[in-house]
Phi, psi and omega in degrees: 000323179296318180296320179295321177297317180295333177290331178134001179271143188229351179244127187238134173280131186236078186285349182219167178295330178297316177297321180296318179297319177297322179295318178299317179297320179295320180295320178294321183290320186265335185055037183262109183288346180277350178299138182227140178234148178239108179275166182241147174219115176286125184292349174302333179293346184250008181224158177210161176232119184056037178081004181246147178302147186296331183295341178289349181245028186304310183298320180293322178293316180296322177297321179294316179297318181298320181285315187282331184266348179058035180227066183300323179294322179296316179299323181296323179287322185281320190220163175296158180297130179303138180271357181220151178266000180294137182236163176283136170278166179299322179297321179291319178299324179291340183268001171289128189234159174289136182245089186297326182293312179293324180294314180295324178296318179295322181286337186296340181274354186244161182218121182296339178285333179275322180213096188292337181265140181229115179274117185229139180135269184057211189295331180289332174296317176299319180302309183296322176297318181293330179272003178076024183247051176295339178300326178291322177295319179298321179297317181291321177298318179300315182292323178296317178296319181298332181269001172103001178274160171256107186280144173233127179277134179242125177234168181254348189232099189303309187288347177259312188290319184300308179295320183290322186270355186306325180292349182293142180274071181240163183282333183198170180234121183254126180216154177292125177204128173206174187288345182271319182203161171203136180285118359238351182235109185300314182298316179296316181297317180297316179297320180295316182295320180298327182267349183289128187263022175230156184301137179240137177246136178267122172268145177052051185293342181254020174052059179056034177090352183292337180254015183302318181288349178243035185302316182298317178295320180295315181291325177297318178300317184286309188273325181273318184272310183273343179061039176287168185261336186199152174231133177256109187255133176278123180242128182247344181219162177296324179298318178297320180299317180295321178298317181291318179298318179298321178293321182291336179297342177282353181233079186306328183293344180272348183263111182286156176292131180238145175289143179262000000 
């Protein structure tokens, strides 16, 4: 992280506590107040069914999504094939509840003063939207805001999550989008993003590194054509970081003023 910072990057995605600890060390080492981190919170930590975590019912949820959404191919791309054909009834979906104890425990490891932005949702956000329980997401967003974070909703399926999640009181909406693919219809997703009147963040903009050599073209597609607000890029080596920085130099408005 220190090497990437020295190259010129200043905003870090922090998907785990290990990443957060490294970020804290970097802030102490550099004393750079412009450093920014984005932590993650799986909303599964805030819900339960019959007192059990939602992930224990994964196969049943996927079967329900497959039946109710009429998109079996889409479900196959997003999640593993359900091992059971059992589905949730409407009464059972209504009995999924907010779990304040597990939610508070998950938040206890994070601090809005260290990383003010909180990316929340991911595949469990899609699950709750598909089950018609956006009310649970609204409850978690409210609590996150009350504790001082700036929430960002994260989904995996652009053409589904953006319209469904739009009522959420979040600062932005993060979804996978790049010039190579988007779940599940690139043309539909692009049209939706262009018309979306709230900030959009691109997750995985370089398609797992497949577009790294075309970074400038990829960023032009995102920032010039789609007019997104931010891209969260996965970087695994110093060489990749340098490639991305060189591509970003073609977009001066994306480079913030830094103290020398």
